[in-house]
C-alpha positions in Angstrom: 138.8 64.9 -59.4 135.5 65.8 -57.9 132.6 64.7 -60.0 129.9 65.7 -57.7 129.3 67.8 -54.6 128.9 64.6 -52.7 132.8 64.1 -53.3 133.5 67.4 -51.8 131.3 66.5 -48.8 133.1 63.3 -48.2 136.5 65.2 -48.4 135.4 67.7 -45.9 134.1 64.9 -43.6 137.3 63.1 -43.8 139.3 66.2 -42.9 136.9 66.9 -40.1 137.5 63.4 -38.7 141.2 63.7 -39.2 141.2 66.9 -37.2 139.0 65.6 -34.4 141.3 62.5 -34.1 144.2 64.8 -33.9 142.4 66.9 -31.2 141.3 63.9 -29.2 145.0 62.5 -29.3 146.3 65.8 -28.1 143.6 66.2 -25.3 144.4 62.5 -24.2 148.1 63.4 -24.1 147.6 66.4 -21.9 145.1 64.7 -19.7 147.9 62.0 -19.1 150.3 64.7 -18.2 147.9 66.3 -15.7 147.2 62.9 -14.1 150.9 62.2 -13.9 151.6 65.5 -12.2 148.7 64.9 -9.8 150.1 61.5 -8.9 153.5 63.0 -8.3 152.1 65.7 -6.0 150.1 63.1 -4.0 153.2 60.9 -3.5 155.2 63.9 -2.3 152.3 64.6 0.0 152.4 61.2 1.4 156.1 61.2 1.9 156.0 64.6 3.8 153.0 63.4 5.8 155.0 60.4 6.8 157.9 62.4 7.8 155.7 64.7 9.7 154.2 61.7 11.6 157.5 60.3 12.4 158.7 63.7 13.8 155.7 63.9 15.9 156.1 60.4 17.2 159.7 61.2 18.0 158.7 64.5 20.1 156.0 62.5 21.8 158.5 59.8 22.9 160.9 62.4 24.2 158.3 64.2 26.1 157.1 60.9 27.6 160.8 60.1 28.6 161.1 63.5 30.2 157.8 63.2 32.1 158.9 59.8 33.5 162.4 61.3 34.5 160.4 64.2 36.2 158.1 61.7 38.0 161.1 59.9 39.2 162.8 63.1 40.3 159.8 64.5 42.2 159.4 61.3 44.0 163.0 61.2 44.9 162.9 64.8 45.9 159.7 64.1 47.9 161.6 61.4 49.8 164.5 63.7 50.5 162.2 66.5 51.8 160.3 63.9 54.0 163.6 62.6 55.4 164.8 66.1 56.1 161.4 67.2 57.5 161.2 64.2 59.8 164.8 64.8 61.0 163.9 68.5 61.6 160.7 67.5 63.5 162.6 65.0 65.6 165.1 67.7 66.6 162.2 70.0 67.4 160.3 67.3 69.4 163.4 66.5 71.3 164.1 70.2 72.1 160.4 71.1 72.8 159.7 68.1 74.9 162.7 68.1 77.2 160.4 69.4 80.0 157.8 66.7 79.3 157.8 63.2 80.6 158.2 60.1 78.4 154.6 59.5 78.2 153.8 63.1 76.8 156.7 62.8 74.4 155.3 59.5 73.0 151.8 61.0 72.8 153.2 64.1 70.8 155.1 61.8 68.5 152.0 59.6 67.8 149.9 62.7 67.1 152.5 64.1 64.7 152.7 60.7 62.9 148.9 60.6 62.7 148.8 64.1 61.2 151.5 63.3 58.8 149.8 60.2 57.6 146.4 62.1 57.1 148.3 64.8 55.2 149.9 62.2 53.0 146.7 60.5 52.3 145.1 63.9 51.5 147.9 64.8 49.2 147.7 61.4 47.3 143.9 62.0 46.8 144.5 65.4 45.4 147.3 64.1 43.2 145.0 61.3 41.9 142.1 63.8 41.2 144.3 66.0 39.4 145.8 63.3 37.3 142.3 62.1 36.4 141.3 65.5 35.5 144.3 65.9 33.1 143.7 62.4 31.5 140.1 63.6 30.8 141.2 66.8 29.3 143.6 64.9 27.0 140.7 62.7 25.7 
């Protein structure tokens, strides 16, 4: 069967090539499995990330709605307090100025209105500054 040592060499080389081929096929098979698992993990990560982003957007929208409602409530409450305050001030002016004449009463009312306007404008400026500083902090 083997006439020379060259035949044995060819037989060994052929078996070596066969085993190398089997090893390469096995390696490619496992590399494919690893890549498939990596793909599945990445897809699962994408799905979870998308779910997380949707949850964050939902919470953000709810917070914005609550913020809007709180703004409406505070503005309504501010109007109510202003009305009650003006009624109480009117009662106080009427009770405190019974001794005064009409001119003095009018002067006191004008002074009170002027002070109320200035206080209101200062409050608006403070509110505007605080909202600007909050928006800068968010950025």
